[in-house]
C-alpha positions in Angstrom: -213.6 -27.3 -18.1 -214.2 -25.7 -21.7 -216.0 -22.8 -20.1 -212.9 -22.3 -17.7 -210.4 -22.5 -20.8 -212.7 -20.0 -22.6 -212.6 -17.5 -19.7 -209.0 -18.0 -19.2 -208.2 -17.3 -23.0 -210.7 -14.5 -23.2 -208.7 -12.8 -20.0 -205.3 -13.2 -21.7 -206.6 -11.6 -25.0 -208.2 -8.8 -22.9 -204.9 -8.1 -21.1 -202.9 -8.3 -24.2 -205.1 -5.6 -25.9 -205.0 -3.4 -22.8 -201.2 -3.7 -22.7 -200.8 -3.0 -26.5 -203.1 0.1 -26.1 -201.1 1.3 -23.4 -197.6 0.7 -24.9 -198.7 1.7 -28.3 -198.3 -1.4 -30.1 -194.9 -0.2 -31.7 -196.7 2.4 -33.8 -194.8 5.4 -32.8 -195.2 8.0 -30.0 -198.9 7.4 -28.3 -198.1 10.1 -25.9 -196.2 13.2 -27.4 -193.8 15.2 -25.2 -195.6 18.0 -23.7 -193.5 21.2 -23.6 -193.0 22.6 -20.2 -195.5 25.3 -18.8 -194.3 28.8 -18.9 -195.3 31.8 -16.8 -197.9 33.2 -19.1 -198.7 36.3 -17.0 -195.6 37.7 -15.3 -195.5 40.7 -13.0 -195.8 44.0 -14.8 -192.7 45.7 -16.0 -194.0 49.0 -17.0 -195.5 49.9 -13.6 -195.0 49.0 -9.8 -196.2 45.7 -8.7 -199.6 45.9 -6.9 -201.6 43.7 -4.5 -203.7 42.5 -7.2 -200.6 41.5 -9.4 -199.3 39.2 -6.5 -202.7 37.6 -5.6 -203.2 36.9 -9.6 -199.8 35.5 -9.8 -199.9 31.8 -10.8 -196.6 29.9 -11.3 -196.5 26.9 -13.6 -195.8 23.6 -12.0 -193.0 21.4 -13.1 -192.3 17.6 -12.6 -191.2 18.2 -9.0 -193.3 21.4 -8.1 -192.9 24.9 -9.1 -190.3 25.8 -11.8 -187.4 27.4 -10.0 -186.7 29.9 -12.7 -190.1 31.5 -12.5 -190.2 31.4 -8.8 -186.8 33.2 -8.6 -187.7 35.7 -11.1 -190.9 36.7 -9.3 -189.4 36.7 -5.9 -186.3 38.7 -7.3 -188.7 41.3 -8.8 -190.8 41.5 -5.5 -187.8 42.0 -3.4 -186.5 44.8 -5.6 -189.8 46.4 -5.3 -190.1 46.3 -1.6 -186.3 47.3 -1.2 -187.2 50.4 -3.5 -190.5 51.2 -1.4 -188.5 50.8 2.0 -185.9 53.3 0.6 -188.5 55.8 -0.4 -190.4 55.3 2.9 -187.2 56.0 4.8 -186.4 58.9 2.6 -189.8 60.4 3.3 -189.7 59.7 7.0 -186.3 61.6 7.2 -187.7 64.5 5.3 -190.6 64.6 7.8 -188.4 64.3 10.6 -186.3 67.2 9.3 -189.4 69.2 8.5 -190.9 68.8 12.1 -187.3 69.6 13.7 -187.6 72.9 12.0 -191.0 74.1 13.2 -193.1 73.2 16.3 -195.6 70.4 16.2 -199.1 72.3 16.0 -200.9 69.1 16.9 -199.6 69.3 20.6 -200.9 71.7 23.1 -198.5 74.0 24.6 -197.1 72.9 28.2 -197.9 76.4 29.7 -201.7 76.2 28.8 -203.9 74.0 30.7 -206.1 71.9 28.9 -209.8 73.3 28.3 -212.5 71.9 30.5 -215.6 71.9 28.4 -218.0 71.3 31.4 -217.0 74.4 33.4 -215.9 76.5 30.1 -212.5 77.2 31.9 
């Protein structure tokens, strides 16, 4: 019976010690508040965003997932860059179409000339 009481008392002391260690025993803050992660390597401002920039982008994680402000900022930047590139592509395609309309396409064979047969030489 004494062994049982000794083990029971020992278990209570161990549980109390662990509880005090976790709670902090009233000696101030055991765990300090950690400042939220910030986006340390944002997308470059001085040049257009490249594939490497997007692949290297690592958004900081908050309590419930990614921080919305950082995700919104990255998506807004990527959207603006894509819109700018789409506008530039449309402008260049329009210029190319206008240039092609003004002169014949030299890559096509004329319709009145038959294709050259390499075997017969005609």
